[in-house]
N, C-alpha and C positions, 0 to 999 in steps of 0.2 A: 364674674370671672374667677375670682379667688376661690369661691365656693366650688366651682367646677374643677379647678386645678387640685384643690384639696381632696375632693372625692376621687379623682383619677389617681392621685398619688397613693391614697389609702388602698384603693382597689389593686393597684400594681403591687403594693407591698404585701397584701394578703395572697395574691396569686403566686408571687415569686417565692415567698418564704413559708408557704404552707407545706406540711409534711403529711403524707398519708398515714393513717393509724390502722394498725392491724392487731388483732387479738393474739396474745401469746399463750393464753390459757386454753387448755384442751379439756373438754368435759369428760367426766368418768363414763357417761353414757356412750360417747363416741368411741372410747377405748374398749368398752365392753362389746359394742357392735363389731368393732374391728377384730377382736379376739374371736367372737363367734363366727365371723366370716372366714377367718383362717382355719378354725377347727372344722367348719363345714367343708371347706375346700379339701383339706387333708383327708377327712373321713370319706368323702365321696370318691376321691381319687384312689384311695387305698381299697375301698370296697369294690370299685369297678375293676381294678387291676387283679384283685383276688378272684373275681368272678370270671375273668378271662382265662384263668388257669395258671397264672404266673405264681411262682413260689412266694412264700412270705417275705423272704429277704429281698427278692427282686421288687415286690410290690411296695415294701417299705422304702427302699432306695428311690424308686420312681416317685412315690407320693411326696417324700421329703424334697426331692429335686424340683418337682413341679410347684410345690407350695413355696419353696424358697425363691424360685424364679419369678413367681407372680407377685410376691410381697416384699422383695428384697430392698427396695429403695423407697419406703414409705416414711413419712415424717412421724407417724405414730409408733414406729418400731422401738423408739426409746422408752416408751411407756408400757410395753407389754409385760404383764405378769406371767412368766413362763410356767409357774406352778398352776395357775388358773387355766392357762392355755392347754397344758397337758391333761388336766382334769376334764376340760371340755371335750378334748379329742377322745379321751377314753369313754366318756359318756355318749358321744356321738357314735362311736364304733359299736358300743353295746346296744344302743337303741336302733341304729339303722342297719348294722351288718350282723348283729348277734355274735360279736366277737367278745368273749368274756375273759380271755386269758392273754390279752395284748400286753407285751412287756413295756412298762412305762420308761424304763431306762433307754429304750431304743429311740425315744423322742428327743434325746439330748442333742442330736445332730440338727435339730430344727432350730436354727438361730437366724436372725435377720439383722442386716446392716441398716443403719439409719441414713 
């Protein structure tokens, strides 16, 4: 009887006072994939908008707005390297849309909240 009571007491103690553990560390690989996802979204949106005949300024505003809307509240936004993001966007635009004179300074409006 004492043995059973002791086992029940220990079981209740572990069930009541256990805390779930979650990882706080984010891998660099997941951050890199997230940055690539953002740059692909921006470059596809910009290229498609240009192909529809919208002006460069209109296409830029639309692509920034759509990209901000999709990625605005992600937990990985705190870890974005914006220089790397801009470089990836420029490379995607050159490779996919053949845009070689895209102004890098226009990407300064692309900021994400955490």
